[in-house]
N, CA, C and O of each residue as an XYZ file, in Angstrom:
732
protein
N     -14.278    -67.771     11.131
C     -14.539    -66.445     11.602
C     -16.032    -66.166     11.482
O     -16.679    -66.489     10.487
N     -16.540    -65.560     12.529
C     -17.980    -65.333     12.555
C     -18.340    -64.077     11.780
O     -17.492    -63.244     11.461
N     -19.604    -63.976     11.496
C     -20.114    -62.831     10.743
C     -19.921    -61.537     11.521
O     -19.630    -60.491     10.941
N     -20.084    -61.613     12.825
C     -19.921    -60.431     13.673
C     -18.473    -59.940     13.660
O     -18.235    -58.734     13.583
N     -17.537    -60.823     13.731
C     -16.134    -60.412     13.712
C     -15.735    -59.882     12.334
O     -14.883    -58.999     12.238
N     -16.333    -60.402     11.280
C     -16.065    -59.890      9.939
C     -16.586    -58.458      9.801
O     -15.928    -57.620      9.183
N     -17.753    -58.171     10.365
C     -18.318    -56.823     10.321
C     -17.431    -55.852     11.099
O     -17.169    -54.736     10.651
N     -16.969    -56.300     12.289
C     -16.092    -55.452     13.097
C     -14.795    -55.166     12.346
O     -14.311    -54.034     12.350
N     -14.239    -56.175     11.708
C     -13.001    -56.003     10.942
C     -13.209    -55.046      9.777
O     -12.364    -54.197      9.493
N     -14.358    -55.200      9.102
C     -14.679    -54.315      7.981
C     -14.849    -52.871      8.475
O     -14.354    -51.948      7.828
N     -15.531    -52.657      9.596
C     -15.722    -51.321     10.166
C     -14.395    -50.697     10.592
O     -14.187    -49.498     10.410
N     -13.518    -51.489     11.145
C     -12.197    -50.990     11.549
C     -11.414    -50.543     10.319
O     -10.752    -49.506     10.332
N     -11.501    -51.357      9.238
C     -10.800    -50.989      8.004
C     -11.355    -49.684      7.425
O     -10.587    -48.837      6.967
N     -12.662    -49.517      7.440
C     -13.290    -48.285      6.928
C     -12.890    -47.109      7.809
O     -12.560    -46.036      7.303
N     -12.917    -47.303      9.121
C     -12.526    -46.244     10.051
C     -11.072    -45.832      9.829
O     -10.762    -44.641      9.842
N     -10.185    -46.789      9.626
C      -8.781    -46.477      9.353
C      -8.628    -45.741      8.026
O      -7.826    -44.813      7.919
N      -9.394    -46.152      7.015
C      -9.349    -45.486      5.718
C      -9.832    -44.028      5.835
O      -9.204    -43.122      5.288
N     -10.935    -43.807      6.541
C     -11.461    -42.456      6.745
C     -10.438    -41.612      7.514
O     -10.199    -40.456      7.169
N      -9.848    -42.186      8.541
C      -8.837    -41.477      9.326
C      -7.625    -41.122      8.475
O      -7.091    -40.018      8.584
N      -7.187    -42.053      7.626
C      -6.063    -41.797      6.727
C      -6.379    -40.648      5.760
O      -5.550    -39.759      5.569
N      -7.568    -40.661      5.152
C      -7.975    -39.602      4.227
C      -8.056    -38.265      4.967
O      -7.634    -37.240      4.433
N      -8.580    -38.264      6.158
C      -8.680    -37.035      6.956
C      -7.290    -36.462      7.261
O      -7.066    -35.264      7.091
N      -6.372    -37.297      7.704
C      -5.005    -36.842      7.992
C      -4.334    -36.332      6.720
O      -3.643    -35.315      6.756
N      -4.527    -37.021      5.602
C      -3.964    -36.600      4.324
C      -4.521    -35.234      3.917
O      -3.763    -34.369      3.478
N      -5.831    -35.029      4.054
C      -6.447    -33.741      3.720
C      -5.912    -32.609      4.590
O      -5.631    -31.521      4.087
N      -5.771    -32.853      5.877
C      -5.236    -31.820      6.783
C      -3.803    -31.473      6.407
O      -3.424    -30.302      6.397
N      -3.011    -32.489      6.097
C      -1.618    -32.245      5.704
C      -1.549    -31.448      4.401
O      -0.761    -30.508      4.300
N      -2.358    -31.806      3.407
C      -2.367    -31.072      2.140
C      -2.838    -29.630      2.335
O      -2.250    -28.706      1.773
N      -3.877    -29.435      3.114
C      -4.391    -28.094      3.386
C      -3.302    -27.227      4.038
O      -3.092    -26.077      3.650
N      -2.622    -27.798      5.029
C      -1.559    -27.061      5.723
C      -0.432    -26.700      4.761
O       0.044    -25.565      4.775
N      -0.001    -27.629      3.937
C       1.068    -27.352      2.978
C       0.665    -26.281      1.964
O       1.465    -25.408      1.628
N      -0.559    -26.348      1.484
C      -1.035    -25.354      0.513
C      -1.095    -23.973      1.152
O      -0.690    -22.993      0.526
N      -1.589    -23.874      2.380
C      -1.658    -22.578      3.079
C      -0.254    -22.002      3.301
O      -0.038    -20.804      3.116
N       0.693    -22.851      3.696
C       2.068    -22.383      3.894
C       2.652    -21.866      2.586
O       3.312    -20.827      2.569
N       2.418    -22.571      1.511
C       2.927    -22.159      0.199
C       2.274    -20.849     -0.244
O       2.947    -19.973     -0.788
N       0.972    -20.714     -0.015
C       0.262    -19.499     -0.384
C       0.803    -18.303      0.403
O       1.024    -17.238     -0.174
N       1.016    -18.461      1.695
C       1.566    -17.376      2.512
C       2.961    -17.000      2.048
O       3.307    -15.819      2.031
N       3.768    -17.984      1.672
C       5.114    -17.715      1.166
C       5.034    -16.940     -0.142
O       5.785    -15.985     -0.340
N       4.132    -17.340     -1.042
C       3.972    -16.640     -2.317
C       3.524    -15.204     -2.111
O       4.042    -14.300     -2.766
N       2.562    -14.974     -1.207
C       2.101    -13.615     -0.940
C       3.235    -12.768     -0.401
O       3.370    -11.602     -0.770
N       4.046    -13.340      0.462
C       5.183    -12.612      1.013
C       6.185    -12.258     -0.085
O       6.717    -11.148     -0.112
N       6.441    -13.213     -0.997
C       7.361    -12.961     -2.107
C       6.817    -11.884     -3.044
O       7.568    -11.025     -3.508
N       5.513    -11.927     -3.321
C       4.896    -10.932     -4.197
C       4.987     -9.549     -3.564
O       5.350     -8.583     -4.235
N       4.661     -9.447     -2.273
C       4.769     -8.152     -1.587
C       6.199     -7.647     -1.595
O       6.442     -6.451     -1.753
N       7.137     -8.552     -1.427
C       8.544     -8.164     -1.459
C       8.930     -7.634     -2.833
O       9.662     -6.650     -2.936
N       8.444     -8.278     -3.886
C       8.744     -7.811     -5.243
C       8.147     -6.440     -5.507
O       8.756     -5.618     -6.192
N       6.966     -6.189     -4.972
C       6.307     -4.905     -5.186
C       7.007     -3.803     -4.397
O       7.204     -2.701     -4.910
N       7.382     -4.094     -3.160
C       7.831     -3.047     -2.257
C       9.323     -2.726     -2.335
O       9.720     -1.606     -2.014
N      10.141     -3.660     -2.744
C      11.573     -3.351     -2.777
C      11.989     -2.910     -4.180
O      11.317     -3.200     -5.170
N      13.095     -2.214     -4.232
C      13.588     -1.730     -5.518
C      14.447     -2.792     -6.197
O      15.310     -3.412     -5.577
N      14.191     -2.980     -7.460
C      14.980     -3.898     -8.265
C      16.334     -3.260     -8.553
O      16.458     -2.035     -8.565
N      17.334     -4.079     -8.783
C      18.650     -3.515     -9.112
C      18.623     -2.862    -10.489
O      19.500     -2.057    -10.804
N      17.623     -3.195    -11.321
C      17.502     -2.592    -12.647
C      16.592     -1.359    -12.650
O      16.520     -0.629    -13.638
N      15.912     -1.146    -11.546
C      14.993     -0.022    -11.483
C      15.778      1.283    -11.455
O      16.774      1.419    -10.745
N      15.308      2.217    -12.231
C      15.959      3.527    -12.251
C      15.529      4.306    -11.018
O      14.353      4.629    -10.849
N      16.491      4.599    -10.166
C      16.206      5.407     -8.985
C      16.223      6.874     -9.378
O      16.945      7.277    -10.290
N      15.429      7.658     -8.688
C      15.345      9.078     -9.018
C      15.288      9.908     -7.747
O      14.914      9.419     -6.681
N      15.657     11.149     -7.878
C      15.501     12.078     -6.761
C      14.395     13.089     -7.072
O      14.182     14.040     -6.319
N      13.696     12.873     -8.184
C      12.623     13.773     -8.612
C      11.267     13.115     -8.355
O      10.883     12.210     -9.096
N      10.532     13.544     -7.324
C       9.248     12.917     -7.015
C       8.176     13.160     -8.076
O       7.133     12.506     -8.052
N       8.411     14.081     -8.998
C       7.420     14.358    -10.045
C       7.844     13.805    -11.410
O       7.324     14.225    -12.443
N       8.793     12.861    -11.406
C       9.286     12.321    -12.668
C       8.276     11.383    -13.325
O       8.102     11.419    -14.543
N       7.611     10.547    -12.534
C       6.674      9.571    -13.080
C       5.315      9.697    -12.405
O       5.179     10.316    -11.350
N       4.318      9.099    -13.036
C       2.969      9.067    -12.475
C       2.338      7.713    -12.764
O       2.642      7.072    -13.769
N       1.458      7.293    -11.871
C       0.678      6.078    -12.077
C      -0.756      6.529    -12.291
O      -1.482      6.853    -11.351
N      -1.134      6.538    -13.554
C      -2.477      7.004    -13.893
C      -3.360      5.808    -14.191
O      -2.877      4.731    -14.538
N      -4.622      6.007    -14.054
C      -5.557      4.937    -14.360
C      -6.969      5.453    -14.259
O      -7.218      6.590    -13.858
N      -7.863      4.607    -14.626
C      -9.279      4.946    -14.588
C      -9.837      4.543    -13.231
O      -9.973      3.352    -12.951
N     -10.162      5.515    -12.382
C     -10.685      5.171    -11.056
C     -11.958      4.334    -11.118
O     -12.229      3.558    -10.201
N     -12.736      4.476    -12.174
C     -13.985      3.727    -12.258
C     -13.737      2.231    -12.417
O     -14.594      1.421    -12.064
N     -12.578      1.860    -12.944
C     -12.254      0.437    -13.118
C     -11.857     -0.213    -11.801
O     -11.702     -1.432    -11.743
N     -11.692      0.566    -10.756
C     -11.232      0.035     -9.471
C     -12.372     -0.263     -8.509
O     -12.133     -0.515     -7.328
N     -13.594     -0.239     -8.994
C     -14.765     -0.501     -8.148
C     -14.813      0.451     -6.956
O     -15.179      0.056     -5.849
N     -14.443      1.701     -7.193
C     -14.461      2.746     -6.161
C     -13.567      2.443     -4.963
O     -13.827      2.926     -3.861
N     -12.520      1.649     -5.168
C     -11.575      1.362     -4.086
C     -10.245      2.065     -4.362
O      -9.181      1.538     -4.037
N     -10.309      3.240     -4.954
C      -9.092      3.948     -5.321
C      -8.832      5.115     -4.379
O      -9.722      5.592     -3.676
N      -7.595      5.549     -4.393
C      -7.191      6.770     -3.704
C      -6.268      7.515     -4.654
O      -5.492      6.895     -5.381
N      -6.347      8.822     -4.654
C      -5.507      9.638     -5.535
C      -4.425     10.303     -4.696
O      -4.690     10.817     -3.609
N      -3.203     10.285     -5.218
C      -2.073     10.967     -4.590
C      -1.474     11.891     -5.635
O      -0.906     11.433     -6.627
N      -1.602     13.179     -5.413
C      -1.106     14.183     -6.360
C       0.029     14.961     -5.716
O      -0.127     15.535     -4.638
N       1.169     14.974     -6.387
C       2.331     15.728     -5.901
C       2.549     16.920     -6.814
O       2.552     16.790     -8.038
N       2.730     18.069     -6.209
C       2.990     19.291     -6.967
C       4.367     19.802     -6.549
O       4.557     20.301     -5.440
N       5.322     19.661     -7.472
C       6.714     20.008     -7.200
C       6.996     21.443     -7.641
O       6.081     22.236     -7.861
N       8.270     21.750     -7.762
C       8.686     23.079     -8.206
C       8.499     23.222     -9.719
O       8.333     22.232    -10.431
N       8.527     24.439    -10.184
C       8.497     24.766    -11.611
C       7.285     24.190    -12.345
O       7.379     23.851    -13.525
N       6.154     24.080    -11.657
C       4.931     23.622    -12.294
C       4.880     22.135    -12.596
O       3.928     21.682    -13.231
N       5.866     21.356    -12.165
C       5.859     19.913    -12.396
C       4.913     19.236    -11.401
O       4.772     19.665    -10.255
N       4.279     18.180    -11.868
C       3.385     17.444    -10.967
C       3.393     15.960    -11.313
O       3.819     15.553    -12.393
N       2.912     15.174    -10.370
C       2.767     13.733    -10.544
C       1.385     13.364    -10.021
O       1.134     13.421     -8.817
N       0.494     12.987    -10.928
C      -0.883     12.652    -10.585
C      -0.986     11.123    -10.586
O      -0.720     10.483    -11.603
N      -1.370     10.544     -9.455
C      -1.343      9.097     -9.282
C      -2.679      8.575     -8.775
O      -3.326      9.198     -7.933
N      -3.081      7.422     -9.300
C      -4.281      6.736     -8.835
C      -3.867      5.346     -8.379
O      -3.257      4.594     -9.140
N      -4.196      5.005     -7.144
C      -3.857      3.689     -6.596
C      -5.125      2.935     -6.236
O      -6.043      3.488     -5.630
N      -5.164      1.672     -6.615
C      -6.259      0.790     -6.241
C      -5.901      0.205     -4.876
O      -4.876     -0.462     -4.737
N      -6.727      0.449     -3.884
C      -6.425      0.001     -2.523
C      -6.491     -1.514     -2.370
O      -6.037     -2.053     -1.361
N      -7.052     -2.205     -3.359
C      -7.031     -3.664     -3.296
C      -5.654     -4.198     -3.646
O      -5.296     -5.305     -3.243
N      -4.880     -3.423     -4.391
C      -3.554     -3.864     -4.821
C      -2.432     -3.326     -3.962
O      -1.398     -3.976     -3.809
N      -2.622     -2.160     -3.407
C      -1.594     -1.558     -2.560
C      -2.183     -1.434     -1.163
O      -2.996     -0.552     -0.886
N      -1.759     -2.328     -0.304
C      -2.300     -2.390      1.048
C      -1.691     -1.264      1.886
O      -0.485     -1.232      2.134
N      -2.546     -0.354      2.308
C      -2.082      0.767      3.108
C      -3.222      1.271      3.975
O      -4.391      1.188      3.598
N      -2.868      1.792      5.138
C      -3.884      2.265      6.076
C      -3.903      3.770      6.238
O      -4.940      4.352      6.556
N      -2.749      4.409      6.020
C      -2.682      5.837      6.312
C      -1.847      6.572      5.267
O      -1.251      5.966      4.377
N      -1.825      7.887      5.403
C      -1.147      8.742      4.426
C       0.353      8.440      4.381
O       0.933      8.361      3.299
N       0.982      8.272      5.543
C       2.427      8.005      5.584
C       2.772      6.726      4.835
O       3.740      6.700      4.075
N       1.991      5.655      5.039
C       2.248      4.392      4.343
C       2.067      4.554      2.838
O       2.849      4.018      2.053
N       1.033      5.294      2.436
C       0.789      5.494      1.003
C       1.957      6.235      0.354
O       2.415      5.848     -0.721
N       2.438      7.293      0.998
C       3.557      8.063      0.439
C       4.817      7.200      0.390
O       5.578      7.273     -0.575
N       5.044      6.388      1.414
C       6.213      5.498      1.431
C       6.137      4.468      0.309
O       7.127      4.231     -0.383
N       4.964      3.854      0.126
C       4.820      2.863     -0.948
C       4.919      3.531     -2.316
O       5.496      2.969     -3.247
N       4.359      4.723     -2.431
C       4.468      5.482     -3.680
C       5.953      5.705     -4.013
O       6.376      5.503     -5.151
N       6.722      6.115     -3.027
C       8.150      6.374     -3.239
C       8.886      5.110     -3.659
O       9.754      5.147     -4.531
N       8.535      3.997     -3.035
C       9.172      2.734     -3.384
C       8.833      2.322     -4.814
O       9.713      1.909     -5.571
N       7.560      2.434     -5.181
C       7.141      2.062     -6.539
C       7.797      2.935     -7.598
O       8.131      2.452     -8.679
N       7.984      4.204     -7.301
C       8.551      5.145     -8.265
C      10.078      5.171     -8.244
O      10.702      5.822     -9.082
N      10.675      4.467     -7.290
C      12.133      4.468     -7.209
C      12.687      5.766     -6.666
O      13.832      6.118     -6.948
N      11.890      6.485     -5.891
C      12.368      7.729     -5.280
C      13.345      7.342     -4.181
O      13.011      6.588     -3.267
N      14.547      7.867     -4.286
C      15.635      7.395     -3.446
C      15.526      7.809     -1.988
O      16.248      7.268     -1.150
N      14.661      8.737     -1.660
C      14.566      9.158     -0.263
C      13.179      9.680      0.050
O      12.629     10.516     -0.666
N      12.634      9.171      1.131
C      11.405      9.720      1.703
C      11.636      9.756      3.207
O      12.071      8.766      3.796
N      11.348     10.883      3.822
C      11.587     10.978      5.255
C      10.446     11.716      5.938
O       9.884     12.684      5.426
N      10.144     11.214      7.098
C       9.111     11.815      7.925
C       9.777     12.320      9.187
O      10.638     11.649      9.758
N       9.380     13.494      9.618
C       9.926     14.052     10.849
C       9.449     13.252     12.050
O       8.537     12.434     11.938
N      10.059     13.486     13.175
C       9.699     12.748     14.385
C       8.385     13.240     14.977
O       7.738     12.512     15.730
N       7.987     14.448     14.654
C       6.767     15.010     15.210
C       5.554     14.594     14.391
O       5.321     15.122     13.304
N       4.785     13.649     14.912
C       3.529     13.225     14.302
C       3.675     12.787     12.845
O       2.761     12.982     12.044
N       4.799     12.209     12.507
C       5.007     11.689     11.153
C       4.856     12.760     10.077
O       4.285     12.479      9.023
N       5.330     13.930     10.295
C       5.265     14.976      9.270
C       6.229     14.653      8.143
O       7.357     14.228      8.392
N       5.796     14.850      6.913
C       6.632     14.608      5.742
C       7.700     15.679      5.690
O       7.390     16.862      5.551
N       8.955     15.276      5.801
C      10.029     16.272      5.816
C      10.875     16.253      4.549
O      11.616     17.202      4.294
N      10.782     15.203      3.760
C      11.560     15.170      2.534
C      11.074     14.110      1.586
O      10.612     13.045      1.996
N      11.184     14.416      0.307
C      10.790     13.475     -0.731
C      11.743     13.684     -1.895
O      11.680     14.701     -2.587
N      12.638     12.703     -2.109
C      13.639     12.850     -3.160
C      14.544     14.033     -2.876
O      14.996     14.224     -1.748
N      14.808     14.831     -3.914
C      15.691     15.989     -3.757
C      14.992     17.168     -3.082
O      15.643     18.147     -2.718
N      13.687     17.084     -2.916
C      12.926     18.184     -2.333
C      12.803     17.956     -0.830
O      11.892     17.275     -0.359
N      13.748     18.543     -0.086
C      13.834     18.364      1.352
C      13.651     19.686      2.074
O      13.357     20.721      1.476
N      13.836     19.609      3.374
C      13.668     20.793      4.207
C      14.515     21.967      3.724
O      15.595     21.783      3.163
N      14.029     23.119      3.941
C      14.672     24.359      3.541
C      13.626     25.446      3.650
O      12.777     25.403      4.540
N      13.674     26.408      2.769
C      12.659     27.454      2.778
C      11.309     26.843      2.399
O      10.286     27.158      3.007
N      11.315     25.973      1.395
C      10.090     25.292      0.992
C      10.021     23.937      1.682
O      11.046     23.329      1.990
N       8.816     23.482      1.915
C       8.645     22.155      2.506
C       7.348     21.534      2.001
O       6.503     22.211      1.416
N       7.209     20.232      2.238
C       6.025     19.506      1.807
C       4.875     19.767      2.757
O       5.027     19.687      3.976
N       3.722     20.080      2.184
C       2.491     20.254      2.940
C       1.402     19.494      2.192
O       1.209     19.685      0.992
N       0.703     18.642      2.908
C      -0.286     17.797      2.256
C      -1.687     18.061      2.799
O      -1.878     18.488      3.937
N      -2.650     17.785      1.931
C      -4.057     17.971      2.250
C      -4.793     16.676      1.930
O      -4.573     16.068      0.882
N      -5.656     16.265      2.830
C      -6.499     15.102      2.618
C      -7.914     15.607      2.398
O      -8.549     16.133      3.312
N      -8.397     15.441      1.183
C      -9.726     15.951      0.808
C      -9.858     17.434      1.155
O     -10.843     17.866      1.754
N      -8.842     18.197      0.764
C      -8.783     19.659      0.924
C      -8.625     20.120      2.376
O      -8.733     21.313      2.661
N      -8.370     19.178      3.296
C      -8.138     19.506      4.701
C      -6.652     19.318      5.008
O      -6.087     18.266      4.708
N      -6.024     20.319      5.597
C      -4.595     20.267      5.911
C      -4.305     19.074      6.814
O      -4.990     18.860      7.814
N      -3.294     18.306      6.457
C      -2.921     17.121      7.241
C      -1.955     17.539      8.337
O      -0.883     18.083      8.072
N      -2.353     17.276      9.557
C      -1.499     17.563     10.712
C      -0.731     16.303     11.098
O       0.434     16.375     11.490
N      -1.379     15.162     10.988
C      -0.777     13.888     11.372
C      -0.822     12.941     10.166
O      -1.904     12.609      9.682
N       0.332     12.510      9.686
C       0.401     11.664      8.502
C      -0.002     10.218      8.791
O       0.011      9.378      7.892
N      -0.355      9.931     10.032
C      -0.932      8.625     10.349
C      -2.443      8.655     10.153
O      -3.143      7.704     10.502
N      -2.940      9.757      9.590
C      -4.361      9.908      9.289
C      -4.805      8.756      8.391
O      -4.174      8.477      7.371
N      -5.883      8.095      8.772
C      -6.407      6.959      8.012
C      -6.944      7.431      6.663
O      -7.514      8.516      6.544
N      -6.749      6.596      5.666
C      -7.324      6.888      4.350
C      -8.397      5.863      4.050
O      -8.376      4.743      4.561
N      -9.327      6.264      3.217
C     -10.417      5.381      2.817
C     -10.610      5.523      1.309
O     -10.093      6.462      0.703
N     -11.341      4.609      0.709
C     -11.563      4.700     -0.738
C     -12.130      6.063     -1.144
O     -12.934      6.665     -0.432
N     -11.683      6.522     -2.306
C     -12.099      7.769     -2.943
C     -11.481      9.009     -2.286
O     -11.877     10.130     -2.605
N     -10.523      8.826     -1.379
C      -9.827      9.974     -0.788
C      -8.864     10.565     -1.811
O      -8.384      9.872     -2.708
N      -8.594     11.838     -1.661
C      -7.614     12.517     -2.514
C      -6.606     13.214     -1.619
O      -6.965     14.014     -0.755
N      -5.338     12.897     -1.840
C      -4.247     13.516     -1.102
C      -3.482     14.391     -2.081
O      -3.005     13.919     -3.113
N      -3.370     15.670     -1.745
C      -2.623     16.625     -2.560
C      -1.453     17.119     -1.729
O      -1.652     17.664     -0.643
N      -0.227     16.937     -2.226
C       0.976     17.385     -1.521
C       1.677     18.443     -2.366
O       1.925     18.249     -3.556
N       1.986     19.557     -1.728
C       2.598     20.696     -2.404
C       3.949     20.987     -1.757
O       4.087     20.953     -0.534
N       4.945     21.274     -2.603
C       6.260     21.690     -2.119
C       6.300     23.207     -2.218
O       6.640     23.758     -3.265
N       5.948     23.887     -1.116
C       5.801     25.343     -1.127
C       6.420     25.965      0.123
O       6.705     25.285      1.108
N       6.617     27.281      0.047
C       7.067     28.016      1.222
C       5.844     28.389      2.056
O       4.717     28.050      1.695
N       6.064     29.081      3.165
C       4.967     29.428      4.063
C       3.931     30.325      3.388
O       2.736     30.202      3.659
N       4.375     31.220      2.516
C       3.457     32.110      1.801
C       2.552     31.290      0.879
O       1.341     31.507      0.842
N       3.140     30.348      0.138
C       2.368     29.479     -0.749
C       1.396     28.605      0.030
O       0.284     28.349     -0.430
N       1.811     28.144      1.211
C       0.932     27.336      2.053
C      -0.276     28.161      2.492
O      -1.406     27.674      2.475
N      -0.035     29.398      2.880
C      -1.133     30.274      3.287
C      -2.146     30.452      2.164
O      -3.354     30.434      2.402
N      -1.655     30.623      0.940
C      -2.558     30.764     -0.213
C      -3.385     29.498     -0.412
O      -4.587     29.571     -0.667
N      -2.738     28.334     -0.295
C      -3.453     27.076     -0.468
C      -4.532     26.901      0.590
O      -5.660     26.522      0.276
N      -4.189     27.174      1.838
C      -5.167     27.038      2.912
C      -6.359     27.959      2.678
O      -7.507     27.554      2.858
N      -6.087     29.193      2.279
C      -7.184     30.122      1.983
C      -8.032     29.635      0.815
O      -9.261     29.705      0.859
N      -7.368     29.139     -0.233
C      -8.101     28.649     -1.401
C      -8.985     27.478     -1.053
O     -10.139     27.428     -1.480
N      -8.459     26.513     -0.269
C      -9.243     25.331      0.084
C     -10.362     25.652      1.062
O     -11.405     24.999      1.042
N     -10.162     26.647      1.914
C     -11.205     26.989      2.893
C     -12.377     27.692      2.217
O     -13.488     27.674      2.747
N     -12.150     28.314      1.050
C     -13.215     28.998      0.321
C     -14.136     28.020     -0.388
O     -15.266     28.373     -0.724
N     -13.679     26.808     -0.621
C     -14.468     25.825     -1.387
C     -15.377     25.038     -0.506
O     -16.108     24.172     -0.988
């Protein structure tokens, strides 16, 4: 065998080895990405669905998720619920952990995390019509985003936003609107 044919054979072997390593790397990368996507889906499912051991409630002001907003690198949003009889639920959510784009999604995820057995939005512009035992009637839910009355619950939220939701009658709503407009 000549020197030239030995070089060609050696180059072919190196080329095959490089090709094998490349195919192996692509296969490993693909498998790892598939596994990562599956894990993220499982984690989101664990966060968003209710466990069979989770205590379900009809009281939206029973629990609160409090925390230090400064520890969230300013990626937090506050959701404050003011129920009947002076009860309230003050919540701080880190937007890096709870993926949400708008007020309706935040309230829905809040309800899921707290085990609130019912959250409902009306058909008109996603208006909040019920939360737990506090549903339509004389009093209803009215929410404000940064002290501005929310007309559409698909309103986008951004870091450092504050959403305040009050379960009040029309008279109480009028007082709130007047109070917020003075500030």
